[in-house]
C-alpha positions as CSV (number, residue, x, y, z in Angstrom):
1,X,45.6,-20.1,-21.0
2,X,42.0,-20.9,-22.0
3,X,39.4,-18.2,-22.3
4,X,36.4,-19.0,-20.2
5,X,33.2,-17.1,-20.9
6,X,31.7,-15.9,-17.6
7,X,28.1,-17.0,-17.5
8,X,25.5,-14.3,-17.2
9,X,22.9,-14.2,-14.4
10,X,19.8,-16.0,-15.4
11,X,17.6,-13.2,-14.0
12,X,17.8,-9.4,-13.7
13,X,17.6,-8.4,-10.0
14,X,15.9,-5.1,-10.9
15,X,12.7,-6.9,-11.9
16,X,12.3,-7.7,-8.2
17,X,13.2,-4.4,-6.7
18,X,14.5,-1.2,-8.4
19,X,14.8,2.5,-7.7
20,X,13.1,3.9,-10.8
21,X,12.9,7.7,-10.0
22,X,13.9,10.4,-7.5
23,X,12.0,13.4,-6.3
24,X,12.7,16.3,-4.0
25,X,10.5,18.9,-2.3
26,X,12.4,21.9,-1.0
27,X,10.4,24.9,0.1
28,X,6.7,25.5,0.1
29,X,5.6,24.6,-3.4
30,X,3.2,21.5,-3.6
31,X,4.6,18.4,-5.2
32,X,2.8,15.5,-7.0
33,X,4.4,12.1,-7.1
34,X,3.2,10.0,-10.0
35,X,4.2,6.7,-11.7
36,X,3.7,3.1,-10.8
37,X,5.2,1.4,-7.7
38,X,5.8,2.6,-4.2
39,X,7.0,6.1,-3.2
40,X,9.2,6.2,-0.1
41,X,10.3,9.5,1.3
42,X,11.8,11.1,4.3
43,X,10.7,14.5,5.6
44,X,13.7,16.2,7.1
45,X,12.3,19.6,7.7
46,X,8.9,21.2,8.3
47,X,5.3,19.9,8.2
48,X,3.6,18.6,5.1
49,X,0.1,17.4,4.3
50,X,-0.5,14.3,2.3
51,X,-3.7,14.3,0.3
52,X,-6.1,11.8,1.8
53,X,-4.3,11.6,5.2
54,X,-5.4,14.0,7.9
55,X,-2.3,14.1,10.1
56,X,0.4,16.2,8.6
57,X,3.9,14.7,8.3
58,X,6.4,16.0,10.7
59,X,10.2,16.2,10.5
60,X,11.6,12.7,10.7
61,X,8.5,11.0,9.4
62,X,8.6,8.5,6.5
63,X,6.3,8.8,3.5
64,X,4.9,5.5,2.2
65,X,2.3,5.1,-0.6
66,X,1.4,4.2,-4.2
67,X,1.2,7.0,-6.7
68,X,-0.4,9.4,-7.3
69,X,0.5,11.3,-4.1
70,X,0.0,15.1,-3.6
71,X,2.1,16.8,-1.0
72,X,1.3,20.3,0.3
73,X,3.8,21.9,2.6
74,X,2.4,23.7,5.7
75,X,5.7,25.3,6.4
76,X,9.1,25.5,4.7
77,X,9.8,21.7,4.0
78,X,12.4,19.4,2.7
79,X,11.6,15.9,1.5
80,X,13.6,13.4,-0.5
81,X,11.7,10.5,-2.1
82,X,12.4,7.5,-4.2
83,X,10.0,5.5,-6.4
84,X,10.5,1.7,-6.0
85,X,9.2,-0.8,-8.5
86,X,9.4,-4.6,-9.1
87,X,7.8,-7.8,-7.9
88,X,8.9,-7.4,-4.2
89,X,7.5,-3.8,-4.2
90,X,4.2,-5.1,-5.6
91,X,4.0,-7.6,-2.8
92,X,4.6,-4.9,-0.2
93,X,1.9,-2.7,-1.7
94,X,-0.6,-5.5,-1.2
95,X,-0.1,-5.2,2.5
96,X,0.4,-1.5,2.8
97,X,-3.0,-0.2,1.8
98,X,-3.5,3.5,1.8
99,X,-0.7,6.1,1.7
100,X,0.5,7.4,5.0
101,X,3.2,9.0,7.1
102,X,5.0,6.5,9.3
103,X,7.1,7.1,12.4
104,X,10.7,7.5,11.2
105,X,11.9,5.8,14.4
106,X,10.2,2.6,13.2
107,X,12.3,2.6,10.0
108,X,16.0,2.7,11.1
109,X,18.3,3.3,8.2
110,X,15.6,4.4,5.8
111,X,16.5,8.1,5.7
112,X,20.2,7.3,5.0
113,X,19.3,4.8,2.2
114,X,17.0,7.3,0.6
115,X,19.8,9.9,0.6
116,X,22.2,7.3,-0.9
117,X,19.7,6.4,-3.6
118,X,19.6,10.0,-4.7
119,X,23.2,9.6,-5.7
120,X,23.3,6.1,-7.2
121,X,20.6,3.5,-8.0
122,X,21.3,-0.2,-7.3
123,X,18.9,-3.0,-6.9
124,X,20.6,-4.0,-3.6
125,X,20.1,-0.6,-2.1
126,X,16.5,-0.4,-3.3
127,X,15.8,-3.8,-1.7
128,X,17.5,-2.7,1.5
129,X,15.2,0.3,1.6
130,X,12.1,-1.8,1.1
131,X,13.2,-4.0,4.0
132,X,13.9,-1.0,6.2
133,X,10.3,0.3,5.8
134,X,8.8,-3.3,5.8
135,X,8.0,-3.1,9.6
136,X,7.0,0.6,9.7
137,X,3.7,0.0,11.3
138,X,4.9,-2.3,14.1
139,X,5.9,0.6,16.3
140,X,3.4,3.1,14.9
141,X,1.4,5.4,17.1
142,X,-1.3,3.3,18.9
143,X,-4.8,3.4,17.5
144,X,-7.9,4.3,19.5
145,X,-9.7,1.1,20.7
146,X,-12.7,1.9,18.5
147,X,-10.5,2.2,15.4
148,X,-8.6,-0.9,16.2
149,X,-11.8,-2.9,16.6
150,X,-13.1,-1.5,13.3
151,X,-10.0,-2.5,11.4
152,X,-10.1,-6.0,12.9
153,X,-13.8,-6.3,11.9
154,X,-13.2,-5.1,8.4
155,X,-10.3,-7.4,7.8
156,X,-12.2,-10.4,9.2
157,X,-15.6,-9.7,7.6
158,X,-15.0,-7.6,4.5
159,X,-16.8,-10.1,2.2
160,X,-20.0,-9.9,4.2
161,X,-20.1,-6.2,5.3
162,X,-22.7,-4.1,3.6
163,X,-21.0,-0.9,4.5
164,X,-20.0,1.6,7.1
165,X,-23.5,1.8,8.6
166,X,-23.6,-1.9,9.4
167,X,-20.0,-1.7,10.7
168,X,-21.0,1.1,13.1
169,X,-24.0,-0.8,14.3
170,X,-21.8,-3.9,15.1
171,X,-19.5,-1.6,17.1
172,X,-22.3,0.1,18.9
173,X,-21.6,3.7,17.8
174,X,-23.1,6.2,15.4
175,X,-21.9,6.2,11.8
176,X,-20.8,9.8,12.0
177,X,-18.7,9.1,15.2
178,X,-17.0,6.1,13.6
179,X,-16.2,8.0,10.4
180,X,-14.8,11.0,12.3
181,X,-12.7,8.9,14.7
182,X,-11.5,6.4,12.1
183,X,-10.5,9.1,9.6
184,X,-8.6,11.1,12.2
185,X,-6.6,8.1,13.3
186,X,-6.0,6.3,10.0
187,X,-6.1,9.1,7.4
188,X,-8.8,7.6,5.3
189,X,-12.5,7.0,6.1
190,X,-13.6,3.5,6.9
191,X,-15.5,3.1,3.6
192,X,-12.3,3.7,1.7
193,X,-10.3,1.4,4.0
194,X,-12.9,-1.4,3.4
195,X,-12.6,-0.9,-0.4
196,X,-8.8,-1.2,-0.1
197,X,-9.0,-4.4,1.9
198,X,-11.5,-5.8,-0.7
199,X,-9.1,-4.9,-3.6
200,X,-6.2,-6.6,-1.7
201,X,-8.3,-9.8,-1.4
202,X,-9.3,-9.6,-5.1
203,X,-5.6,-9.2,-6.1
204,X,-4.6,-12.3,-4.2
205,X,-7.4,-14.3,-5.8
206,X,-6.4,-13.1,-9.2
207,X,-2.8,-14.2,-8.7
208,X,-3.5,-17.6,-7.2
209,X,-6.8,-18.8,-8.6
210,X,-8.3,-19.0,-12.1
211,X,-11.8,-18.0,-11.0
212,X,-14.2,-16.0,-13.1
213,X,-14.6,-12.3,-12.1
214,X,-18.1,-13.1,-10.7
215,X,-16.6,-15.6,-8.3
216,X,-13.8,-13.2,-7.3
217,X,-16.5,-10.5,-6.7
218,X,-18.5,-12.8,-4.5
219,X,-15.5,-13.8,-2.4
220,X,-14.4,-10.2,-1.9
221,X,-17.7,-8.5,-1.1
222,X,-18.5,-6.8,-4.4
223,X,-22.0,-7.0,-5.8
224,X,-20.9,-8.4,-9.2
225,X,-18.2,-8.6,-11.8
226,X,-19.0,-5.2,-13.4
227,X,-18.8,-3.4,-10.1
228,X,-15.6,-5.1,-9.2
229,X,-14.1,-4.1,-12.5
230,X,-15.1,-0.4,-12.0
231,X,-13.7,-0.2,-8.5
232,X,-10.5,-2.2,-9.4
233,X,-9.8,0.1,-12.4
234,X,-10.4,3.2,-10.2
235,X,-8.1,2.0,-7.4
236,X,-5.3,0.5,-9.5
237,X,-5.5,2.2,-12.8
238,X,-5.8,-1.2,-14.5
239,X,-8.5,-3.8,-15.2
240,X,-8.3,-7.1,-13.2
241,X,-7.0,-8.9,-16.4
242,X,-4.4,-6.2,-17.0
243,X,-3.2,-6.3,-13.4
244,X,-2.9,-10.0,-13.4
245,X,-0.9,-10.1,-16.6
246,X,1.5,-7.3,-15.5
247,X,2.1,-8.3,-11.9
248,X,2.7,-12.1,-12.4
249,X,3.2,-14.5,-9.6
250,X,6.7,-13.8,-8.3
251,X,7.1,-12.8,-4.7
252,X,3.4,-12.8,-3.9
253,X,2.0,-14.3,-0.7
254,X,-0.8,-16.8,-0.9
255,X,-4.3,-16.6,0.4
256,X,-4.9,-16.1,4.1
257,X,-6.4,-19.0,6.2
258,X,-9.6,-17.0,6.5
259,X,-9.8,-16.5,2.7
260,X,-9.1,-20.2,2.1
261,X,-11.9,-21.1,4.5
262,X,-14.3,-18.6,2.9
263,X,-13.4,-20.1,-0.5
264,X,-14.2,-23.6,0.7
265,X,-17.5,-22.6,2.3
266,X,-18.6,-21.1,-0.9
267,X,-18.5,-24.4,-2.7
268,X,-19.9,-26.6,0.1
């Protein structure tokens, strides 16, 4: 017999998706979830507030969001959570935006996978959980027409919007009414949502273009490179250069058609 050395895999699957940490809330003591990556949890009992999101989570809801998350039980609660990391998780976070409670019915299998990951961590199970929550918003509770219109306007015109006041004028409502309605439905005010969308756009440009920060700022609606760096650091915990170096290019989607057109128009 001839000994044959079994070749090793040329990559580690955990760099793409991995369950890095577990957490559990059981009772009425507040819980803070820290660390990089995406926290995914299932609330199996009680009602719980998520800092920055007005609607309390209810039994059966799925928790989704980047750290740091602060959970404050309103009743006796039980929640299991898993922190996912890796390139695929980073790509998901670009699309997720702000932390939220999602309807558990939209994530079949997620609760069972979270429970399993509290017993054993495997890259395959972590990736299966990420896929299970990937379409969480497709069957989410419907948004009020005003909020839906505001979100569409923000995502289409974030580079040129001066702020919430201009947005409210475009939609034909008062600023206070827009802020109140938007925050109640989405969990964050429209100004915060606009900032999140701009940061998402900046991240995509940082990954797929070699532009200076001044150009990135112009394409994303920031007044200049210094302001972009301050906001980026506040939102992600890293400078644009650090984020680009740490995130890499794996598993990231490219620019949207609107962003490509905006990029072309800038140089015409």
